[in-house]
SEDREN-253786 format. One line per 2 residues: for each residue y, x, z of C-alpha. Coordinates in nm, 2 decimals, decimal comma, always signed. Example, Ala and Ser with C-alpha at 12.3 -4.5 7.8 and 13.67 -1.06 7.14 Angstrom:
<palums>
-0,45 +1,23 +0,78 ~ -0,11 +1,37 +0,71
</palums>
This chain:
<palums>
-0,43 +2,05 -1,86 ~ -0,31 +1,97 -1,51
-0,49 +1,98 -1,19 ~ -0,46 +1,66 -0,98
-0,59 +1,57 -0,64 ~ -0,65 +1,22 -0,51
-0,69 +1,17 -0,13 ~ -0,88 +0,84 -0,12
-1,03 +0,63 +0,16 ~ -1,37 +0,71 +0,30
-1,52 +0,38 +0,18 ~ -1,39 +0,45 -0,17
-1,57 +0,79 -0,17 ~ -1,89 +0,63 -0,04
-1,90 +0,37 -0,32 ~ -1,73 +0,59 -0,59
-1,78 +0,42 -0,92 ~ -1,55 +0,26 -1,17
-1,47 -0,04 -0,95 ~ -1,20 -0,22 -1,14
-1,06 -0,37 -0,83 ~ -0,95 -0,03 -0,70
-0,61 +0,10 -0,81 ~ -0,71 +0,47 -0,75
-1,01 +0,44 -0,99 ~ -0,80 +0,30 -1,27
-0,55 +0,59 -1,24 ~ -0,83 +0,85 -1,20
-0,99 +0,72 -1,52 ~ -0,66 +0,73 -1,70
-0,60 +1,09 -1,60 ~ -0,96 +1,19 -1,70
-0,91 +1,01 -2,04 ~ -0,61 +1,24 -2,08
-0,83 +1,54 -2,02 ~ -0,67 +1,63 -1,68
-0,87 +1,80 -1,41 ~ -0,91 +1,54 -1,13
-1,05 +1,61 -0,79 ~ -1,10 +1,37 -0,50
-1,12 +1,41 -0,12 ~ -1,07 +1,23 +0,21
-0,85 +1,33 +0,50 ~ -1,12 +1,50 +0,71
-1,15 +1,76 +0,44 ~ -0,79 +1,88 +0,48
-0,72 +2,20 +0,67 ~ -0,45 +2,44 +0,76
-0,52 +2,82 +0,77 ~ -0,22 +2,99 +0,91
+0,06 +2,83 +0,71 ~ -0,15 +2,75 +0,41
-0,29 +2,40 +0,34 ~ -0,64 +2,37 +0,19
-0,88 +2,09 +0,10 ~ -1,25 +2,07 +0,03
-1,29 +1,84 -0,26 ~ -1,51 +1,71 -0,54
-1,44 +1,73 -0,91 ~ -1,46 +1,41 -1,11
-1,58 +1,34 -1,46 ~ -1,64 +1,05 -1,70
-1,97 +0,94 -1,86 ~ -2,03 +0,62 -2,06
-1,68 +0,49 -1,97 ~ -1,75 +0,52 -1,59
-1,63 +0,78 -1,34 ~ -1,84 +1,00 -1,12
-1,80 +1,31 -0,91 ~ -1,99 +1,63 -0,86
-2,15 +1,62 -0,52 ~ -2,08 +1,99 -0,44
-1,76 +2,05 -0,24 ~ -1,53 +2,33 -0,35
-1,23 +2,46 -0,15 ~ -0,88 +2,48 -0,30
-0,53 +2,56 -0,18 ~ -0,34 +2,23 -0,20
-0,05 +2,41 -0,36 ~ -0,27 +2,49 -0,66
-0,26 +2,13 -0,77 ~ +0,01 +2,00 -1,00
+0,01 +1,66 -0,84 ~ -0,14 +1,51 -0,52
-0,19 +1,13 -0,48 ~ -0,19 +1,06 -0,11
-0,36 +0,72 -0,09 ~ -0,59 +0,67 +0,21
-0,60 +0,32 +0,35 ~ -0,46 +0,21 +0,69
-0,50 +0,19 +0,98 ~ -0,22 +0,44 +1,03
-0,39 +0,59 +1,34 ~ -0,36 +0,93 +1,49
-0,61 +1,08 +1,24 ~ -0,40 +0,94 +0,96
-0,08 +1,08 +1,11 ~ -0,24 +1,42 +1,17
-0,34 +1,43 +0,80 ~ +0,03 +1,38 +0,70
+0,13 +1,68 +0,91 ~ -0,08 +1,91 +0,68
+0,15 +1,82 +0,40 ~ +0,45 +1,96 +0,59
+0,31 +2,29 +0,46 ~ +0,27 +2,18 +0,10
+0,52 +2,24 -0,18 ~ +0,35 +2,06 -0,47
+0,44 +1,71 -0,57 ~ +0,28 +1,44 -0,35
+0,29 +1,06 -0,42 ~ +0,37 +0,89 -0,19
+0,53 +1,15 +0,03 ~ +0,32 +1,18 +0,35
+0,63 +1,24 +0,55 ~ +0,79 +0,93 +0,41
+0,47 +0,73 +0,49 ~ +0,47 +0,87 +0,84
+0,83 +0,77 +0,88 ~ +0,79 +0,42 +0,73
+0,58 +0,17 +0,91 ~ +0,48 -0,10 +0,65
+0,56 -0,38 +0,89 ~ +0,84 -0,25 +1,12
+1,05 -0,06 +0,87 ~ +1,05 -0,35 +0,62
+1,35 -0,47 +0,83 ~ +1,55 -0,20 +0,64
+1,56 -0,48 +0,38 ~ +1,64 -0,76 +0,62
+1,88 -0,92 +0,37 ~ +1,58 -0,99 +0,15
+1,36 -1,12 +0,44 ~ +1,30 -1,42 +0,66
+1,40 -1,39 +1,03 ~ +1,20 -1,11 +1,19
+1,14 -0,98 +1,55 ~ +0,95 -0,67 +1,67
+0,85 -0,68 +2,03 ~ +0,57 -0,68 +2,28
+0,75 -0,93 +2,51 ~ +0,57 -1,26 +2,57
+0,90 -1,42 +2,67 ~ +1,08 -1,30 +2,36
+0,80 -1,42 +2,13 ~ +0,78 -1,76 +2,30
+1,16 -1,80 +2,27 ~ +1,14 -1,71 +1,90
+0,86 -1,97 +1,86 ~ +1,07 -2,24 +2,02
+1,36 -2,15 +1,79 ~ +1,16 -2,13 +1,47
+0,88 -2,38 +1,56 ~ +0,63 -2,20 +1,34
+0,58 -1,82 +1,33 ~ +0,34 -1,55 +1,21
+0,24 -1,25 +1,43 ~ +0,13 -0,92 +1,26
-0,01 -0,60 +1,41 ~ +0,19 -0,30 +1,29
-0,08 -0,07 +1,17 ~ -0,34 -0,28 +1,00
-0,39 -0,39 +0,63 ~ -0,54 -0,66 +0,42
-0,41 -0,93 +0,65 ~ -0,62 -0,81 +0,94
-0,51 -0,95 +1,27 ~ -0,24 -1,17 +1,13
-0,21 -1,49 +1,32 ~ -0,02 -1,82 +1,28
+0,14 -2,01 +1,57 ~ +0,31 -2,35 +1,59
+0,52 -2,48 +1,88 ~ +0,29 -2,65 +2,13
-0,02 -2,46 +2,01 ~ -0,25 -2,46 +2,32
-0,36 -2,11 +2,23 ~ -0,01 -1,96 +2,23
-0,03 -1,73 +2,53 ~ -0,38 -1,63 +2,45
-0,29 -1,53 +2,10 ~ +0,03 -1,35 +2,20
-0,14 -1,16 +2,48 ~ -0,43 -1,06 +2,26
-0,21 -0,92 +1,98 ~ +0,02 -0,74 +2,22
-0,26 -0,62 +2,45 ~ -0,09 -0,80 +2,74
+0,26 -0,70 +2,64 ~ +0,19 -0,33 +2,59
+0,17 -0,31 +2,21 ~ +0,45 -0,39 +1,97
+0,39 -0,65 +1,70 ~ +0,60 -0,80 +1,42
+0,69 -1,17 +1,44 ~ +0,83 -1,36 +1,15
+0,95 -1,71 +1,08 ~ +0,67 -1,89 +0,90
+0,74 -1,97 +0,54 ~ +0,57 -2,30 +0,44
+0,55 -2,19 +0,08 ~ +0,28 -1,93 +0,18
+0,04 -2,22 +0,12 ~ +0,11 -2,17 -0,25
+0,05 -1,80 -0,23 ~ +0,26 -1,48 -0,21
+0,37 -1,27 -0,50 ~ +0,30 -0,89 -0,53
+0,61 -0,72 -0,67 ~ +0,54 -0,36 -0,78
+0,78 -0,07 -0,77 ~ +0,74 +0,25 -0,98
+1,01 +0,51 -0,91 ~ +1,35 +0,33 -0,93
+1,21 +0,03 -1,12 ~ +1,06 -0,30 -1,05
+0,77 -0,35 -1,29 ~ +0,79 -0,66 -1,50
+0,44 -0,76 -1,42 ~ +0,34 -0,95 -1,10
+0,06 -1,17 -0,97 ~ +0,05 -1,44 -0,71
-0,22 -1,41 -0,44 ~ -0,35 -1,74 -0,33
-0,48 -1,83 +0,02 ~ -0,84 -1,94 +0,06
-0,92 -2,29 +0,18 ~ -0,99 -2,17 +0,53
-0,69 -1,94 +0,58 ~ -0,31 -1,96 +0,53
-0,30 -1,61 +0,36 ~ -0,47 -1,43 +0,08
-0,79 -1,27 +0,20 ~ -1,03 -1,27 -0,09
-0,98 -1,02 -0,38 ~ -1,14 -1,22 -0,67
-1,00 -1,37 -0,99 ~ -1,01 -1,72 -0,86
-0,75 -1,63 -0,60 ~ -0,51 -1,44 -0,83
-0,29 -1,60 -1,09 ~ +0,00 -1,50 -1,32
+0,35 -1,48 -1,18 ~ +0,64 -1,38 -1,41
+0,95 -1,23 -1,26 ~ +1,28 -1,35 -1,40
+1,55 -1,11 -1,50 ~ +1,74 -1,22 -1,19
+1,44 -1,14 -0,97 ~ +1,40 -0,80 -1,13
+1,77 -0,72 -1,06 ~ +1,74 -0,87 -0,71
+1,46 -0,63 -0,60 ~ +1,57 -0,32 -0,79
+1,78 -0,19 -0,50 ~ +1,47 -0,20 -0,28
+1,28 +0,02 -0,53 ~ +1,57 +0,26 -0,55
+1,60 +0,29 -0,17 ~ +1,22 +0,34 -0,13
+1,21 +0,60 -0,42 ~ +1,50 +0,79 -0,27
+1,30 +0,82 +0,06 ~ +0,99 +0,95 -0,11
+0,80 +0,62 -0,16 ~ +0,76 +0,60 -0,54
+0,48 +0,35 -0,55 ~ +0,51 +0,04 -0,33
+0,40 -0,32 -0,33 ~ +0,64 -0,59 -0,20
+0,48 -0,91 -0,08 ~ +0,72 -1,19 -0,15
+0,72 -1,56 -0,06 ~ +0,99 -1,79 -0,19
+1,21 -1,49 -0,28 ~ +1,17 -1,34 +0,07
+1,00 -1,00 +0,13 ~ +0,74 -1,04 +0,41
+0,59 -0,69 +0,39 ~ +0,64 -0,36 +0,21
+0,31 -0,18 +0,13 ~ +0,35 +0,19 +0,10
+0,03 +0,36 +0,21 ~ -0,21 +0,27 -0,08
-0,06 -0,03 -0,24 ~ -0,29 -0,23 -0,47
-0,14 -0,26 -0,82 ~ -0,39 -0,53 -0,93
-0,43 -0,34 -1,26 ~ -0,74 -0,53 -1,38
-0,58 -0,87 -1,32 ~ -0,24 -0,76 -1,47
-0,40 -0,61 -1,78 ~ -0,60 -0,93 -1,84
-0,31 -1,17 -1,77 ~ -0,04 -0,98 -1,95
-0,24 -0,81 -2,22 ~ -0,11 -0,47 -2,12
-0,24 -0,13 -2,00 ~ -0,06 -0,08 -1,67
-0,26 +0,23 -1,59 ~ -0,11 +0,40 -1,89
+0,24 +0,32 -1,78 ~ +0,17 +0,45 -1,43
+0,01 +0,77 -1,58 ~ +0,31 +0,83 -1,80
+0,54 +0,81 -1,50 ~ +0,33 +1,03 -1,27
+0,29 +1,30 -1,54 ~ +0,65 +1,31 -1,64
+0,74 +1,69 -1,63 ~ +1,07 +1,62 -1,45
+0,87 +1,44 -1,17 ~ +0,61 +1,72 -1,13
+0,88 +1,98 -1,11 ~ +1,05 +1,82 -0,81
</palums>
């Protein structure tokens, strides 16, 4: 029996139940079904005493095929866990960054590596894979963004530290709100943002390509935009459809998985449109386990569990 810690988002703790939309809950349930000891906590419960990292956490359990947790906190040295799943949601603000520093004093296995997450901005550092991407610019300059817009005619602007499509804006050449939108997102040219060439195929949805270690998983889904938006923003079955990766696509994106894994990012979600990566999700990527299981007739949580509990991985 192994001892496993999940660092989850505060909202997940508040509504902790077997919510089948939440990747963490699927994996927690899988570990509990394997009779592992699973604890949960949030970043404010982390601490450092001298050079030793601790956490106050709750022990989880199953009952009637649902998951629950004991409401009494207990304190544990983080190195006493065999595995830590570091999966709080963005924004990657100063509190998030400070939480990653605690793990500079931890020797046990952590997925994904907090240091790697700290060093890899989901938007900005995706340009490591520029050969797989559409044209991209990172700047706070109004002039540079306007020049990019003139050149590309349609662009998308993205804040660097948000998630779930929050703050993402579309601009077309001649849009009367151009300067207002640019100044709002850049805080009047003081905040860096990512700007990408607009891919018209986004109207048909974007594909979530999943990495696990060095591999690209053979399962993927397409996330469809709602009628009132150009991007996916509603996590429900009616906006998620099957997307099968070809052998060529699996081979095409495998080097991305390998490079991420080598840096300490073992679980990532690539958002892809028309063969182009638009974002690399590394903080708490959603694996759409419920949807993939239903569509492909598989048990993705078991495959993830097998990988995470591989003795060679835990000994690293």
